[in-house]
C-alpha positions in Angstrom: -74.1 -182.2 -155.9 -71.2 -183.0 -153.6 -67.7 -184.0 -154.9 -64.5 -184.8 -153.0 -61.1 -185.0 -154.6 -58.3 -187.0 -153.0 -59.4 -186.3 -149.4 -56.6 -187.1 -147.0 -56.9 -186.8 -143.2 -54.8 -188.1 -140.4 -55.6 -188.4 -136.7 -53.2 -190.4 -134.6 -52.4 -193.6 -136.4 -55.6 -193.5 -138.5 -55.8 -192.1 -142.0 -58.5 -191.3 -144.5 -56.7 -192.2 -147.7 -57.4 -190.2 -150.9 -61.2 -190.4 -150.9 -62.8 -189.3 -154.1 -66.6 -189.5 -154.3 -69.2 -187.8 -156.4 -72.9 -187.7 -155.3 -75.6 -186.2 -157.5 -78.1 -183.7 -156.3 -81.0 -186.2 -156.4 -79.1 -189.1 -155.0 -79.5 -191.0 -151.7 -76.0 -192.3 -151.0 -75.1 -194.8 -148.2 -71.6 -195.1 -146.8 -71.1 -198.5 -145.4 -68.3 -200.1 -143.4 -67.4 -201.8 -140.2 -67.0 -199.8 -137.0 -63.7 -197.9 -137.0 -63.5 -197.6 -140.7 -63.6 -193.8 -140.8 -67.2 -193.2 -141.8 -68.0 -190.5 -139.2 -64.6 -188.9 -139.7 -65.3 -188.5 -143.4 -68.7 -186.8 -142.6 -66.9 -184.5 -140.1 -64.4 -183.6 -142.8 -67.2 -182.8 -145.3 -69.1 -180.5 -142.9 -65.9 -178.8 -141.6 -65.8 -180.1 -138.1 -62.4 -181.6 -139.1 -60.0 -179.9 -141.4 -58.5 -182.1 -144.1 -54.8 -182.4 -144.6 -55.1 -182.3 -148.3 -57.7 -182.7 -151.1 -60.7 -180.6 -152.0 -64.5 -180.6 -151.3 -67.1 -179.1 -153.7 -70.8 -178.3 -153.1 -72.6 -177.5 -156.3 -69.4 -176.6 -158.0 -68.2 -174.3 -155.2 -65.1 -175.3 -153.3 -65.8 -175.3 -149.6 -62.7 -177.0 -148.3 -61.5 -174.0 -146.3 -64.9 -172.7 -145.2 -66.3 -172.8 -141.7 -69.1 -175.3 -141.1 -71.9 -172.7 -141.2 -70.8 -171.5 -144.6 -70.9 -174.9 -146.4 -74.7 -175.3 -147.0 -74.6 -178.7 -145.3 -77.1 -180.1 -142.8 -75.5 -182.5 -140.4 -77.3 -185.0 -138.0 -74.7 -186.6 -135.7 -75.2 -190.1 -134.3 -76.3 -188.9 -130.9 -78.5 -186.2 -132.4 -76.9 -183.5 -130.1 -80.2 -181.9 -129.2 -80.3 -179.3 -126.5 -82.2 -180.8 -123.5 -82.9 -177.3 -121.9 -84.7 -176.1 -125.1 -88.1 -177.1 -126.5 -88.6 -178.9 -129.8 -89.4 -175.6 -131.5 -86.3 -173.9 -130.0 -84.1 -176.8 -131.0 -85.3 -176.6 -134.6 -85.0 -172.8 -134.7 -81.5 -172.7 -133.2 -79.6 -172.5 -136.5 -81.9 -169.9 -137.9 -81.3 -167.7 -134.9 -77.6 -168.2 -135.1 -77.7 -167.0 -138.7 -79.7 -163.9 -137.7 -83.1 -164.7 -139.1 -86.0 -162.6 -137.9 -88.6 -164.0 -135.5 -91.5 -164.1 -138.0 -89.3 -165.8 -140.7 -88.0 -168.3 -138.1 -91.4 -169.2 -137.0 -92.6 -169.8 -140.5 -89.6 -172.0 -141.4 -89.9 -174.0 -138.2 -93.6 -174.7 -138.8 -93.0 -175.6 -142.4 -90.2 -178.0 -141.6 -92.0 -179.5 -138.6 -95.0 -180.2 -140.9 -92.7 -181.9 -143.4 -91.4 -184.2 -140.7 -94.9 -184.7 -139.1 -93.8 -183.3 -135.7 -95.9 -180.1 -135.5 -97.7 -181.5 -132.4 -94.4 -181.8 -130.6 -93.2 -178.2 -131.0 -94.1 -177.1 -127.5 -92.7 -180.3 -125.9 -89.3 -180.7 -124.1 -86.7 -183.1 -125.4 -86.6 -185.4 -122.4 -90.1 -186.8 -122.9 -89.6 -187.7 -126.6 -89.2 -191.2 -128.0 -86.1 -192.2 -130.0 -88.0 -191.8 -133.3 -89.3 -188.4 -132.3 -85.8 -187.2 -131.3 -84.5 -188.4 -134.6 -87.1 -186.4 -136.5 -86.4 -183.3 -134.5 -82.7 -183.6 -135.2 -83.4 -184.0 -139.0 -85.8 -181.0 -138.8 -83.1 -178.9 -137.2 -80.7 -179.8 -140.1 -83.3 -179.2 -142.8 -84.7 -175.9 -141.6 -81.7 -174.1 -143.0 -82.4 -175.5 -146.4 -79.0 -177.1 -147.0 -77.8 -178.4 -150.3 -76.4 -181.6 -148.8 -77.7 -183.6 -145.8 -75.3 -185.8 -143.8 -76.8 -188.5 -141.6 -74.5 -190.3 -139.2 -76.1 -193.7 -138.2 -79.5 -191.9 -138.1 -81.5 -195.0 -137.0 -79.0 -197.1 -135.1 -80.5 -196.3 -131.7 -84.1 -197.2 -132.8 -86.0 -200.4 -132.5 -86.5 -202.5 -135.6 -90.0 -201.4 -136.5 -89.3 -197.7 -135.8 -86.0 -198.0 -137.8 -88.0 -199.2 -140.9 -90.6 -196.4 -140.6 -87.9 -193.7 -140.2 -86.0 -195.0 -143.2 -89.1 -194.8 -145.3 -89.6 -191.2 -144.1 -86.0 -190.2 -144.7 -86.3 -191.5 -148.3 -89.6 -189.7 -148.8 -88.1 -186.4 -147.5 -85.0 -186.8 -149.7 -87.1 -187.4 -152.8 -89.4 -184.4 -151.9 -86.5 -182.0 -151.4 -84.3 -183.4 -154.2 -81.5 -183.2 -151.8 -78.1 -185.0 -152.0 -77.9 -187.2 -148.9 -75.1 -189.2 -147.4 -76.3 -191.8 -144.9 -73.7 -193.6 -142.8 -74.5 -197.1 -141.7 -73.1 -200.6 -141.2 -76.5 -202.3 -141.6 -77.3 -203.8 -145.0 -81.1 -204.0 -144.5 -81.0 -200.3 -143.7 -79.0 -199.6 -146.8 -81.2 -201.5 -149.1 -84.3 -199.6 -147.9 -82.9 -196.2 -149.0 -79.8 -196.3 -151.2 -79.5 -195.3 -154.8 -75.8 -195.9 -154.6 -73.4 -197.0 -151.9 -69.7 -197.2 -151.0 -67.8 -199.4 -148.6 -65.1 -197.9 -146.5 -62.5 -200.0 -144.6 -59.5 -198.7 -142.6 -59.9 -195.3 -144.2 -59.7 -196.7 -147.7 -62.6 -196.6 -150.2 -63.0 -200.3 -151.2 -65.8 -200.1 -153.8 -68.5 -197.7 -155.0 -71.6 -198.5 -157.1 -75.2 -199.8 -156.9 -76.0 -202.2 -154.1 -76.6 -204.9 -156.7 -73.0 -204.4 -157.9 -71.6 -204.5 -154.4 -73.7 -207.6 -153.7 -73.1 -209.6 -156.9 -69.9 -208.1 -158.4 -67.7 -207.3 -155.4 -64.1 -206.3 -156.3 -62.5 -208.0 -153.3 -62.9 -210.7 -150.8 -63.4 -208.1 -148.1 -66.4 -206.5 -149.9 -67.9 -210.0 -150.6 -67.7 -210.9 -146.9 -69.0 -207.5 -145.8 -72.0 -208.1 -148.1 -72.5 -211.4 -146.3 -71.3 -213.9 -148.8 -69.8 -216.9 -147.0 -69.2 -219.0 -150.1 -65.7 -217.9 -151.2 -63.3 -220.5 -152.6 -59.8 -220.7 -154.1 -59.5 -222.7 -157.4 -57.1 -223.4 -160.2 -57.9 -223.3 -163.9 -57.6 -226.7 -165.6 -59.0 -226.0 -169.1 -61.7 -224.5 -171.2 -65.3 -225.1 -170.2 -67.9 -226.9 -172.2 -69.2 -223.6 -173.4 -66.6 -221.4 -175.2 -67.3 -218.6 -172.8 -66.7 -220.7 -169.7 -63.6 -221.9 -167.9 -63.1 -225.2 -166.1 -61.6 -224.9 -162.6 -60.6 -227.4 -159.9 -61.5 -226.7 -156.3 -60.8 -229.5 -153.8 -61.8 -232.8 -155.4 -64.3 -231.4 -157.9 -64.3 -229.5 -161.1 -66.7 -226.6 -161.9 -67.5 -224.4 -164.8 -67.2 -220.6 -164.2 -68.2 -217.8 -166.6 -65.5 -216.0 -168.5 -62.0 -216.8 -169.6 -59.4 -217.2 -166.8 -56.0 -218.7 -166.2 -53.8 -219.7 -163.3 -55.2 -219.6 -159.8 -58.3 -217.6 -158.9 -60.8 -216.9 -156.1 -64.5 -217.1 -156.7 -67.8 -216.6 -154.8 -71.4 -217.4 -155.1 -74.2 -215.7 -153.2 -76.1 -218.0 -150.8 -79.4 -217.2 -152.5 -78.0 -218.3 -155.8 -77.1 -221.8 -154.6 -79.8 -224.2 -155.8 -80.6 -227.0 -153.4 -82.6 -230.0 -154.7 -83.8 -233.3 -153.2 -81.3 -236.1 -153.6 -83.7 -238.1 -155.7 -83.3 -235.5 -158.5 -79.5 -236.0 -158.9 -79.7 -237.7 -162.3 -81.7 -234.8 -163.7 -79.0 -232.3 -163.0 -75.8 -231.6 -165.0 -73.0 -229.2 -164.9 -72.0 -227.8 -161.5 -73.9 -230.3 -159.4 -72.7 -232.5 -156.5 -74.1 -234.5 -153.6 -74.0 -232.9 -150.2 -75.5 -233.3 -146.7 -77.7 -230.8 -145.0 -76.0 -230.4 -141.6 -77.6 -227.3 -140.1 -80.6 -225.0 -140.7 -82.0 -221.8 -139.3 -85.3 -220.1 -140.1 -84.5 -216.4 -140.8 -88.1 -215.4 -141.5 -88.0 -214.6 -145.2 -85.7 -217.6 -146.0 -84.1 -220.6 -144.4 -80.4 -220.6 -144.0 -78.9 -224.1 -144.6 -75.4 -225.3 -144.3 -74.2 -228.0 -146.7 -71.3 -230.4 -146.1 -69.9 -231.9 -149.3 -67.0 -231.5 -151.7 -67.6 -227.7 -151.1 -69.0 -226.6 -147.8 -71.7 -224.2 -148.7 -74.3 -221.8 -147.2 -77.6 -221.5 -149.1 -80.7 -219.4 -148.5 -83.8 -221.3 -149.6 -87.5 -220.8 -149.3 -89.5 -222.4 -146.5 -91.3 -224.5 -149.1 -88.1 -225.9 -150.6 -86.8 -226.6 -147.1 -90.0 -228.6 -146.2 -89.6 -230.5 -149.5 -86.0 -231.5 -148.5 -87.1 -232.5 -145.1 -89.9 -234.7 -146.5 -87.4 -236.7 -148.7 -86.5 -240.3 -147.7 -83.2 -239.8 -149.6 -80.6 -238.6 -146.9 -78.6 -236.4 -149.3 -79.3 -233.2 -151.2 -78.0 -231.9 -154.5 -76.2 -228.5 -154.7 -76.2 -226.8 -158.1 -74.1 -223.8 -158.8 -75.0 -222.0 -162.0 -71.9 -220.8 -163.9 -73.6 -217.5 -164.5 -74.0 -217.0 -160.7 -70.3 -217.6 -160.0 -68.3 -214.4 -159.7 -64.5 -214.5 -160.0 -63.0 -211.9 -157.8 -60.4 -209.6 -159.3 -56.8 -210.6 -158.6 
């Protein structure tokens, strides 16, 4: 397990501000955030490449805050992999073992075992220059794992890879993490990448930890507008409470020229969001069949995104919706020029003040 308490670090005008995170031994944790948010700096503080100004770092209950990097039981894979071009794959993987004084026979056995785990035994005699991006990445991970660390830190481990290779490597990283039961922190700004591996995640922005939780919590229950927008929700609106909803557990709010029901009891002014995949879009001919949070809108733009069609709706609320290709074809086949947008109260999330 890795735990940080109130980590503070300043470099120039940038600050990591009181970061406290706890990651279980068997957990694959993804640290998300836009470029420049401090993700790499945080990893470098954890592994000892940067000394924190204050706060504490614990690995399996042992404080390592003041220890040198090699004494922290942490395996670190930097974004550029930092492989030695003048050494072979085998020599790169063995480098840390030799620095720590391991004997040749033991080093050979550990390198072979780790290379087998990563599926790169056939590359051991090769030089670094001739390797593909995916092969380099696996060599860098092998070099980190061969020392049998208690924590693995991965800084943008697949950002330099093509889409297909990225997906394959993420599957392999998760398999290795599960096999070794190893606390892993994976830095990324890519949501698809995070969803393919993460047990839990956190969002960092300008050195401040914005929210931590499951990806479902970050996606559907963000604690701020920044988190909602980072998780790609474009449907964010300001509203004012005008009374109690039809259901006792709902509140009636006014936004623009319409009134909507939102879940929960609220007062005054508020900000709410609804995920684009939770916006129900129906043919205009079905308007009379819909009640509650339903209104007429025009479909003004669409884009096929493979797994869904992104549509933009112009109406009392300008909405973005993600719908199936089948539903989009149904809308296109209608003679009625308008569509109906339906927002289920249970899918509307009111952001904390």
